[in-house]
MIMARDREN-923535 format. One record per residue: residue number from 1; residue in one letter; chain; x, y, z of N, C-alpha, C, O in turn. Coordinates in nm, 4 decimals. Each point is the difference from the previous one (the first is absolute). Layout:
REM MIMARDREN-923535
NUM; a; A; X; Y; Z; X; Y; Z; X; Y; Z; X; Y; Z
...
END
This chain:
REM MIMARDREN-923535
1; x; A; 3.6527; -1.6388; 0.5160; -0.0702; 0.0851; 0.0573; -0.0570; 0.0612; -0.1191; -0.1191; 0.0269; 0.0157
2; x; A; 0.1675; 0.0045; -0.1328; -0.0644; 0.0700; -0.1255; -0.1211; -0.0589; -0.0275; -0.1008; 0.0673; -0.0220
3; x; A; 0.1027; -0.2106; 0.0214; -0.1211; -0.0906; -0.0416; -0.0962; 0.0192; 0.0998; -0.1150; -0.0235; -0.0373
4; x; A; 0.1298; 0.0623; 0.1623; -0.1192; 0.0403; 0.0981; -0.0522; 0.1297; -0.0163; -0.1195; 0.0240; 0.0174
5; x; A; 0.2213; 0.0803; -0.0572; -0.0448; 0.1186; -0.0282; -0.1062; 0.0039; -0.1264; -0.1010; 0.0692; -0.0131
6; x; A; 0.1535; -0.1582; -0.0669; -0.1002; 0.0126; -0.1458; -0.1237; -0.0593; 0.0341; -0.1009; 0.0375; -0.0596
7; x; A; 0.0931; -0.1366; 0.1589; -0.1407; -0.0582; 0.0188; -0.0744; 0.1034; 0.0635; -0.1157; 0.0231; -0.0353
8; x; A; 0.1864; 0.0579; 0.1493; -0.0619; 0.1141; 0.0612; -0.0645; 0.1020; -0.1012; -0.1201; 0.0271; 0.0010
9; x; A; 0.1996; 0.0196; -0.0767; -0.0435; 0.0903; -0.1050; -0.1333; -0.0504; -0.0833; -0.0986; 0.0706; -0.0210
10; x; A; 0.1162; -0.2099; -0.0229; -0.1123; -0.0591; -0.0704; -0.1187; 0.0070; 0.0962; -0.1089; 0.0317; -0.0479
11; x; A; 0.1185; -0.0585; 0.1814; -0.1097; 0.0047; 0.0890; -0.0710; 0.1180; 0.0117; -0.1230; 0.0056; 0.0014
12; x; A; 0.2207; 0.1176; 0.0096; -0.0543; 0.1294; 0.0146; -0.0688; 0.0432; -0.1276; -0.0995; 0.0716; 0.0114
13; x; A; 0.1434; -0.1090; -0.1379; -0.0715; 0.0298; -0.1219; -0.1466; -0.0732; 0.0241; -0.1006; 0.0710; -0.0004
14; x; A; 0.0908; -0.1960; 0.0187; -0.1064; -0.0479; -0.0115; -0.1030; 0.0504; 0.0850; -0.1135; 0.0240; -0.0412
15; x; A; 0.1592; -0.0038; 0.1845; -0.0678; 0.0732; 0.1113; -0.0590; 0.1341; -0.0662; -0.1137; 0.0416; 0.0224
16; x; A; 0.1825; 0.0038; -0.0847; -0.0472; 0.1513; -0.0379; -0.0965; -0.0224; -0.1074; -0.0986; 0.0737; 0.0015
17; x; A; 0.1071; -0.1599; -0.0933; -0.0899; -0.0271; -0.1001; -0.1542; -0.0544; 0.0597; -0.1093; 0.0255; -0.0507
18; x; A; 0.1345; -0.1034; 0.1668; -0.1236; -0.0175; 0.0701; -0.0626; 0.0989; 0.0698; -0.1221; 0.0001; 0.0155
19; x; A; 0.1959; 0.0860; 0.0291; -0.0525; 0.1216; 0.0788; -0.0826; 0.0896; -0.0933; -0.1156; 0.0370; 0.0205
20; x; A; 0.2037; -0.0036; -0.1409; -0.0613; 0.0652; -0.1044; -0.1331; -0.0571; -0.0439; -0.0920; 0.0799; -0.0179
21; x; A; 0.0732; -0.1970; 0.0005; -0.1056; -0.0774; -0.0682; -0.1289; 0.0146; 0.1031; -0.1147; 0.0199; -0.0401
22; x; A; 0.1491; -0.0318; 0.1681; -0.0947; 0.0262; 0.1203; -0.0745; 0.1395; -0.0043; -0.1209; 0.0211; 0.0092
23; x; A; 0.2311; 0.0738; -0.0266; -0.0615; 0.1546; 0.0011; -0.0704; 0.0245; -0.1322; -0.0818; 0.0917; -0.0070
24; x; A; 0.1082; -0.1675; -0.0975; -0.0658; 0.0451; -0.1410; -0.1493; 0.0138; 0.0092; -0.0709; -0.0756; 0.0664
25; x; A; 0.0266; 0.1802; -0.1396; -0.1566; 0.0201; 0.0121; -0.0501; -0.0498; -0.1391; 0.0769; -0.0239; -0.0931
26; x; A; -0.2048; 0.0111; 0.0873; -0.0560; -0.0326; -0.1130; -0.0014; 0.1158; -0.0952; -0.0139; 0.1138; 0.0450
27; x; A; 0.0273; -0.1347; -0.1719; -0.0007; 0.1067; -0.1152; -0.0765; 0.0899; 0.0076; 0.0311; 0.1137; -0.0354
28; x; A; -0.1588; -0.1475; 0.0877; -0.1236; 0.0957; -0.0062; 0.0173; 0.1268; 0.1049; -0.0779; 0.0952; -0.0018
29; x; A; 0.1851; -0.1049; 0.0902; -0.0016; 0.0767; 0.1232; 0.1417; 0.0962; -0.0762; 0.0093; 0.1186; 0.0315
30; x; A; 0.0810; -0.1716; -0.1170; 0.1092; 0.0844; -0.0277; -0.0466; 0.1195; -0.0756; -0.0966; -0.0094; -0.0756
31; x; A; 0.1660; 0.1301; 0.0940; -0.0306; 0.1165; -0.0586; -0.0103; 0.1184; 0.0895; 0.0163; -0.0101; 0.1216
32; x; A; -0.0458; 0.1323; -0.1867; -0.0599; 0.1179; 0.0722; -0.1224; 0.0146; 0.0076; -0.0703; -0.0140; -0.1001
33; x; A; 0.0170; 0.0465; 0.2257; -0.1532; -0.0006; 0.0196; -0.0362; 0.1488; 0.0757; 0.0645; 0.0441; 0.0951
34; x; A; -0.1654; 0.0142; -0.1493; -0.0390; 0.1212; 0.0445; -0.1038; -0.0128; 0.1092; -0.1053; -0.0562; -0.0300
35; x; A; 0.1215; 0.0998; 0.1486; -0.0869; -0.0218; 0.0987; -0.1182; 0.1021; -0.0027; 0.0214; 0.1190; 0.0232
36; x; A; -0.1398; -0.1639; -0.0502; -0.1105; 0.0861; -0.0313; -0.0713; 0.0399; 0.1075; -0.0453; 0.1144; 0.0026
37; x; A; 0.0228; -0.2104; 0.1108; -0.0644; 0.0325; 0.1222; 0.0365; -0.0879; 0.1145; 0.0531; -0.1103; -0.0134
38; x; A; -0.0836; 0.1639; 0.1230; 0.0355; -0.0731; 0.1406; -0.1413; 0.0093; 0.0929; -0.0844; 0.0869; -0.0219
39; x; A; 0.0733; -0.1679; 0.1070; -0.0985; 0.0262; 0.1021; 0.0193; 0.0858; 0.1163; -0.0896; 0.0306; 0.0787
40; x; A; 0.2097; 0.0060; -0.0721; 0.0561; 0.1068; 0.1149; 0.0455; 0.1394; -0.0436; 0.0052; 0.0920; 0.0817
41; x; A; 0.0288; -0.0756; -0.2146; 0.0347; 0.1370; -0.0472; -0.0457; 0.0418; -0.1222; -0.0126; -0.0903; -0.0828
42; x; A; -0.0171; 0.2056; 0.0462; -0.0631; 0.0363; -0.0945; 0.1011; 0.0365; -0.1231; 0.1199; 0.0088; 0.0262
43; x; A; -0.1630; 0.0115; -0.1530; 0.0995; -0.0155; -0.0809; 0.0934; 0.1433; 0.0023; 0.1169; -0.0045; -0.0381
44; x; A; -0.1674; 0.1093; 0.0776; 0.0544; 0.1207; 0.0114; 0.1292; -0.0257; 0.0933; 0.1093; 0.0459; -0.0329
45; x; A; -0.1268; -0.1208; 0.1496; 0.1215; -0.0448; 0.0900; 0.0932; -0.0899; -0.0899; 0.1187; 0.0289; -0.0153
46; x; A; -0.1715; -0.1286; -0.0380; 0.0742; -0.1124; -0.0826; 0.0825; 0.0566; -0.0925; 0.1115; -0.0502; -0.0136
47; x; A; -0.1500; 0.1665; -0.0688; 0.0912; 0.0567; -0.1067; 0.0610; 0.1306; 0.0525; 0.0565; 0.0685; -0.0853
48; x; A; -0.0579; -0.0268; 0.1992; 0.0572; 0.1361; 0.0456; 0.1406; 0.0260; -0.0464; 0.0300; 0.1148; -0.0328
49; x; A; 0.0677; -0.2213; 0.0265; 0.1335; 0.0220; -0.0284; 0.0388; -0.0579; -0.1439; 0.0976; 0.0397; -0.0636
50; x; A; -0.1935; -0.1467; 0.0168; 0.0491; -0.0610; -0.1314; -0.1114; -0.1028; -0.0055; -0.0762; -0.0275; 0.0926
51; x; A; 0.0776; -0.0306; -0.2256; -0.1194; -0.1052; -0.0397; 0.0371; -0.0991; 0.1025; 0.1172; -0.0342; 0.0162
52; x; A; -0.2330; -0.0212; 0.0657; 0.0254; -0.1157; 0.0723; -0.0029; -0.1129; -0.0757; -0.0919; -0.0268; -0.0773
53; x; A; 0.2035; -0.0515; 0.0986; 0.0369; -0.1208; -0.0671; 0.0477; -0.1217; 0.0944; 0.0459; 0.0118; 0.1136
54; x; A; -0.0659; -0.1269; -0.1826; 0.0595; -0.1260; 0.0218; 0.0982; -0.0387; -0.1109; -0.0354; 0.0220; -0.1159
55; x; A; 0.1502; -0.0751; 0.1381; 0.0625; -0.0390; -0.0855; 0.0723; -0.1362; 0.0305; 0.0815; -0.0091; 0.0918
56; x; A; -0.1147; -0.0950; -0.1722; 0.0386; -0.1586; 0.0499; 0.0876; -0.0377; -0.1049; -0.0401; 0.0177; -0.1151
57; x; A; 0.1706; -0.0743; 0.1369; 0.0792; -0.0648; -0.0791; -0.0273; -0.1556; -0.0092; -0.0748; -0.0533; 0.0820
58; x; A; 0.1362; -0.0188; -0.1824; -0.0365; -0.1315; -0.0098; 0.0586; -0.0792; 0.1177; -0.0514; -0.1048; 0.0391
59; x; A; 0.1713; 0.1642; 0.0208; 0.0730; -0.0708; 0.1158; -0.0727; 0.0021; 0.1227; 0.0313; -0.0697; 0.0964
60; x; A; -0.1555; 0.1710; -0.0988; -0.0578; 0.0222; 0.1312; 0.0165; 0.1139; 0.0685; -0.0630; 0.0202; 0.1038
61; x; A; 0.1645; 0.0823; -0.1622; 0.0381; 0.1029; 0.0730; -0.0731; 0.1082; -0.0591; -0.0505; -0.0255; -0.1093
62; x; A; 0.0302; 0.1600; 0.1642; -0.0586; 0.0923; -0.0292; -0.0090; 0.1200; 0.0910; 0.0723; 0.0088; 0.0992
63; x; A; -0.1662; 0.0898; -0.1342; -0.0108; 0.1153; 0.0683; -0.1472; 0.0431; 0.0084; -0.0800; -0.0381; -0.0855
64; x; A; 0.0457; 0.1123; 0.1812; -0.1422; 0.0501; 0.0290; 0.0183; 0.1383; 0.0257; 0.1037; 0.0350; 0.0564
65; x; A; -0.2030; 0.0626; -0.0947; 0.0074; 0.1432; 0.0479; -0.1478; 0.0605; -0.0257; -0.0675; -0.0227; -0.1004
66; x; A; 0.0330; 0.0967; 0.2000; -0.1112; 0.0574; -0.0137; -0.0070; 0.1153; 0.1292; 0.0316; -0.0331; 0.1143
67; x; A; -0.0701; 0.1503; -0.1431; -0.0027; 0.0974; 0.1068; 0.1477; 0.0103; 0.0410; 0.0949; -0.0099; -0.0778
68; x; A; -0.0889; 0.0280; 0.1907; 0.1372; 0.0418; 0.0474; 0.0930; -0.1584; 0.0523; 0.0970; -0.0065; 0.0756
69; x; A; -0.1593; -0.0917; -0.1376; 0.0440; -0.1306; 0.0300; 0.0753; -0.0559; -0.0978; -0.0487; 0.0020; -0.1130
70; x; A; 0.1769; -0.0613; 0.1311; 0.0589; -0.0537; -0.1166; 0.0748; -0.1397; 0.0620; 0.0478; 0.0056; 0.1133
71; x; A; -0.0415; -0.1048; -0.1759; 0.0597; -0.1270; 0.0562; 0.0422; -0.0866; -0.1124; -0.0408; 0.0151; -0.1152
72; x; A; 0.1287; -0.1112; 0.1552; 0.0429; -0.1179; -0.0900; -0.0771; -0.1089; 0.0575; -0.0387; -0.0045; 0.1168
73; x; A; 0.0169; -0.0928; -0.2171; -0.0991; -0.1224; 0.0209; 0.0955; -0.1098; -0.0075; 0.1087; 0.0032; -0.0577
74; x; A; -0.1657; -0.1116; 0.1287; 0.0466; -0.1336; -0.0258; -0.1178; -0.0963; -0.0410; -0.0763; -0.0397; 0.0880
75; x; A; 0.0599; 0.0024; -0.2139; -0.1298; -0.0497; -0.0301; 0.0265; -0.1699; -0.0224; 0.1064; -0.0405; -0.0469
76; x; A; -0.1851; -0.0248; 0.0753; -0.0082; -0.1437; -0.0379; -0.1278; -0.0742; -0.0018; -0.0949; 0.0337; 0.0708
77; x; A; 0.0919; -0.1410; -0.1566; -0.1415; -0.0782; -0.0032; -0.0267; -0.0324; 0.1319; 0.0864; -0.0203; 0.0853
78; x; A; -0.2205; 0.0149; -0.0667; -0.0629; -0.0723; 0.1183; 0.0106; -0.1359; -0.0017; -0.0067; -0.0608; -0.1067
79; x; A; 0.0239; -0.0003; 0.2211; 0.0344; -0.1447; -0.0008; -0.1083; -0.0725; -0.0116; 0.0092; -0.1110; -0.0525
80; x; A; -0.1235; 0.1552; 0.0956; -0.1327; -0.0824; -0.0129; -0.0591; 0.0197; -0.1351; -0.0564; -0.0933; -0.0572
81; x; A; 0.0688; 0.2289; -0.0035; -0.0705; 0.0201; -0.1301; 0.1124; 0.0696; -0.0921; -0.0202; 0.1135; -0.0430
82; x; A; 0.1357; -0.1814; 0.0141; 0.1044; 0.0601; -0.0677; -0.0516; 0.0428; -0.1413; 0.0811; 0.0696; -0.0610
83; x; A; -0.1828; -0.0923; 0.0041; -0.0356; 0.0292; -0.1351; -0.0756; 0.1199; 0.0029; 0.0037; 0.0692; -0.1017
84; x; A; -0.0779; -0.0273; 0.2074; -0.0895; 0.0952; 0.0289; 0.0367; 0.1315; 0.0783; -0.0530; 0.1079; -0.0264
85; x; A; 0.1441; -0.1243; 0.1209; 0.0292; 0.0899; 0.1060; 0.1510; 0.0155; 0.0234; 0.0808; -0.0900; 0.0226
86; x; A; -0.0573; 0.2319; -0.0334; 0.1308; 0.0519; 0.0225; 0.0055; 0.0647; 0.1532; -0.0709; 0.0953; 0.0324
87; x; A; 0.1604; -0.1573; 0.0528; 0.0231; 0.0790; 0.1251; 0.1189; 0.0703; -0.0116; 0.0873; -0.0345; -0.0797
88; x; A; -0.0747; 0.1527; 0.1699; 0.1055; 0.0868; -0.0110; 0.0372; 0.0518; 0.1536; -0.0931; 0.0132; 0.0794
89; x; A; 0.2094; 0.0119; -0.0436; 0.0470; 0.0802; 0.1095; 0.0474; 0.1167; -0.0586; 0.0244; -0.0046; -0.1206
90; x; A; -0.0039; 0.1236; 0.1903; 0.0650; 0.1425; -0.0287; 0.0591; 0.0603; 0.0992; -0.0546; -0.0099; 0.1099
91; x; A; 0.1716; 0.0823; -0.1202; 0.0587; 0.0801; 0.0609; 0.0241; 0.1351; -0.0517; 0.0307; 0.0001; -0.1192
92; x; A; -0.0354; 0.1025; 0.1693; -0.0059; 0.1178; -0.0525; -0.0244; 0.1261; 0.1082; 0.0223; -0.0103; 0.1207
93; x; A; -0.0700; 0.1252; -0.1836; -0.0141; 0.1130; 0.1045; -0.1446; 0.0575; -0.0422; -0.0488; -0.0199; -0.1112
94; x; A; -0.0047; 0.0830; 0.1989; -0.1318; 0.0790; -0.0085; 0.0226; 0.1237; 0.0798; 0.0100; -0.0092; 0.1223
95; x; A; -0.0006; 0.1322; -0.1868; 0.0119; 0.1415; 0.0675; 0.1243; 0.0006; 0.0697; 0.0115; 0.0783; 0.0942
96; x; A; 0.0961; -0.1628; -0.1292; 0.1401; -0.0083; 0.0702; 0.0195; -0.1092; 0.0906; 0.1121; -0.0331; 0.0385
97; x; A; -0.2379; -0.0347; 0.0033; 0.0169; -0.1014; 0.1001; 0.0229; -0.1342; -0.0566; -0.0741; -0.0304; -0.0934
98; x; A; 0.1617; -0.0559; 0.1313; -0.0002; -0.1305; -0.0360; -0.1137; -0.0777; 0.0003; -0.0563; 0.0005; 0.1095
99; x; A; -0.0031; -0.0749; -0.2046; -0.1274; -0.0742; 0.0050; 0.0338; -0.1251; -0.0443; 0.1041; -0.0026; -0.0658
100; x; A; -0.1738; -0.1269; 0.0857; 0.0256; -0.1082; -0.0290; -0.1346; -0.0821; -0.0158; -0.0890; 0.0537; 0.0660
101; x; A; 0.0496; -0.1587; -0.1278; -0.1200; -0.0531; -0.0070; 0.0006; -0.1178; -0.1129; 0.0983; -0.0459; -0.0581
102; x; A; -0.2274; 0.0118; 0.0441; -0.0290; -0.1157; -0.0824; -0.1130; 0.0303; -0.1025; -0.0622; 0.1062; 0.0024
103; x; A; 0.0405; -0.1990; -0.0870; -0.1322; 0.0160; -0.0714; -0.0233; -0.1326; -0.1049; 0.0753; -0.0974; -0.0013
104; x; A; -0.1692; 0.1100; -0.0673; -0.0239; -0.0648; -0.1008; -0.0895; 0.0314; -0.1276; -0.0805; 0.0931; 0.0047
105; x; A; 0.0934; -0.1633; -0.1072; -0.0817; 0.0558; -0.1264; -0.0336; -0.1230; -0.0722; 0.0657; -0.1039; 0.0065
106; x; A; -0.1816; 0.1234; -0.0821; -0.0445; -0.0894; -0.1002; -0.0255; 0.0745; -0.1242; 0.0034; 0.1230; -0.0034
107; x; A; -0.0300; -0.1996; -0.1024; -0.0524; 0.0762; -0.1171; -0.1405; -0.0361; -0.0222; -0.0349; -0.1180; 0.0011
108; x; A; -0.0468; 0.2140; -0.0211; -0.1531; -0.0018; -0.0284; -0.0102; 0.0416; -0.1451; 0.0575; 0.1062; -0.0239
109; x; A; -0.1142; -0.1620; -0.0738; -0.0002; 0.0676; -0.1190; 0.1156; 0.0613; -0.0431; 0.0927; -0.0775; -0.0238
110; x; A; -0.0707; 0.2034; 0.0061; 0.1221; 0.0531; -0.0528; 0.0627; 0.0952; 0.1093; 0.0924; 0.0767; -0.0268
111; x; A; -0.1527; -0.0879; 0.1588; 0.0525; 0.0763; 0.1164; 0.0648; -0.0755; 0.0976; -0.0393; -0.1155; 0.0163
112; x; A; 0.1348; 0.1598; 0.0547; 0.0562; -0.0366; 0.1145; -0.0728; 0.0476; 0.1328; -0.0079; 0.1212; 0.0196
113; x; A; -0.0422; -0.2040; 0.0667; -0.0543; 0.0317; 0.1081; 0.0559; -0.0696; 0.1247; 0.0416; -0.1156; -0.0087
114; x; A; -0.0396; 0.1828; 0.1237; 0.0735; -0.0736; 0.1034; -0.0119; 0.0981; 0.1377; -0.0829; 0.0901; 0.0127
115; x; A; 0.1574; -0.1179; 0.0603; 0.0024; 0.0663; 0.1346; 0.1485; 0.0211; 0.0508; 0.0819; -0.0903; -0.0173
116; x; A; -0.0485; 0.2011; 0.0758; 0.1381; 0.0409; 0.0486; -0.0192; 0.0312; 0.1667; -0.0884; 0.0749; 0.0418
117; x; A; 0.1636; -0.1289; 0.0260; -0.0108; 0.0225; 0.1366; 0.1363; 0.0501; 0.0533; 0.1045; -0.0502; -0.0414
118; x; A; -0.1059; 0.1470; 0.1314; 0.1159; 0.0573; 0.0415; 0.0038; -0.0626; 0.1550; -0.0947; -0.0070; 0.0783
119; x; A; 0.2293; -0.0354; -0.0583; 0.0185; -0.0532; 0.1406; -0.0303; 0.0922; 0.1036; 0.0711; 0.0966; 0.0276
120; x; A; -0.1982; -0.1329; 0.0411; -0.0266; 0.0732; 0.1355; -0.0653; 0.1190; -0.0662; 0.0151; 0.1124; 0.0480
121; x; A; -0.0864; -0.1329; -0.1553; -0.0490; 0.1430; -0.0639; -0.1325; -0.0314; -0.0808; -0.0793; -0.0895; 0.0294
122; x; A; 0.0681; 0.1730; -0.1309; -0.1200; -0.0036; -0.0868; 0.0058; -0.1302; -0.0866; 0.1025; -0.0609; -0.0306
123; x; A; -0.2263; 0.0308; -0.0019; -0.0201; -0.1109; -0.1056; -0.0951; 0.0696; -0.0924; -0.0951; 0.0700; 0.0348
124; x; A; 0.1397; -0.1031; -0.1788; -0.1063; 0.0561; -0.1055; 0.0051; -0.0856; -0.1169; 0.1056; -0.0464; -0.0432
125; x; A; -0.2074; 0.0279; -0.0025; -0.0352; -0.0512; -0.1384; 0.0379; 0.0940; -0.1128; -0.0052; 0.1226; 0.0096
126; x; A; 0.0466; -0.1944; -0.1251; 0.0361; 0.0909; -0.1097; -0.0194; -0.0559; -0.1196; 0.0194; -0.1214; -0.0048
127; x; A; -0.0567; 0.1832; -0.1064; -0.0128; -0.0567; -0.1388; 0.0930; 0.0745; -0.1023; 0.0162; 0.1215; 0.0113
128; x; A; 0.0380; -0.1850; -0.0996; 0.1089; 0.0717; -0.0917; -0.0286; -0.0628; -0.1362; -0.0458; -0.1139; -0.0090
129; x; A; 0.0766; 0.1983; -0.1081; -0.0032; -0.0555; -0.1172; 0.1459; -0.0017; -0.0609; 0.0837; 0.0857; 0.0282
130; x; A; -0.0604; -0.1946; -0.1169; 0.1293; -0.0032; -0.0612; 0.0290; 0.1173; -0.1089; -0.0808; 0.0314; -0.0874
131; x; A; 0.1989; 0.0241; 0.1045; 0.0366; 0.1162; -0.0879; 0.0753; -0.0668; -0.1331; 0.0743; -0.0979; 0.0060
132; x; A; -0.1034; 0.1592; -0.1081; 0.0503; -0.0433; -0.1288; 0.1548; 0.0752; 0.0049; 0.0381; 0.0833; 0.0822
133; x; A; 0.0341; -0.1381; -0.1924; 0.1393; 0.0618; -0.0356; -0.0205; 0.1367; -0.0156; 0.0862; 0.0735; 0.0483
134; x; A; -0.1908; -0.0180; -0.1107; -0.0191; 0.1472; -0.0235; -0.0295; 0.0776; 0.1179; 0.0205; 0.1210; -0.0098
135; x; A; -0.0697; -0.1707; 0.1320; -0.0496; 0.0735; 0.1181; 0.1124; 0.0353; 0.0640; -0.0062; 0.0641; 0.1049
END
């Protein structure tokens, strides 16, 4: 029985490594990004509580915040264009209400551009610039 448990443990470790590799995002997306503008909200709204930001880790997890909206992200490479497109889902709150949705982003020059779509709600394009360690 101990041998069977060892094999199950090994399978679990391999499964987790595969899952983490699937969620990994390309290096160019990793980091903190300052949201400069959106197609639906002006900068006064975006920055009303804090600097509007997207933060992505190498494992594909992160956060997004602007205005009264704050959420966690689960990002991954796009299956059809893994080198160019990052997809993400999010769950969080907006003015105290639970919100969920999805989005995508690409890197154009030195900017992250993409779209965020709230489940059964607003859809907006966005543009962000990468923050340096000093920002």
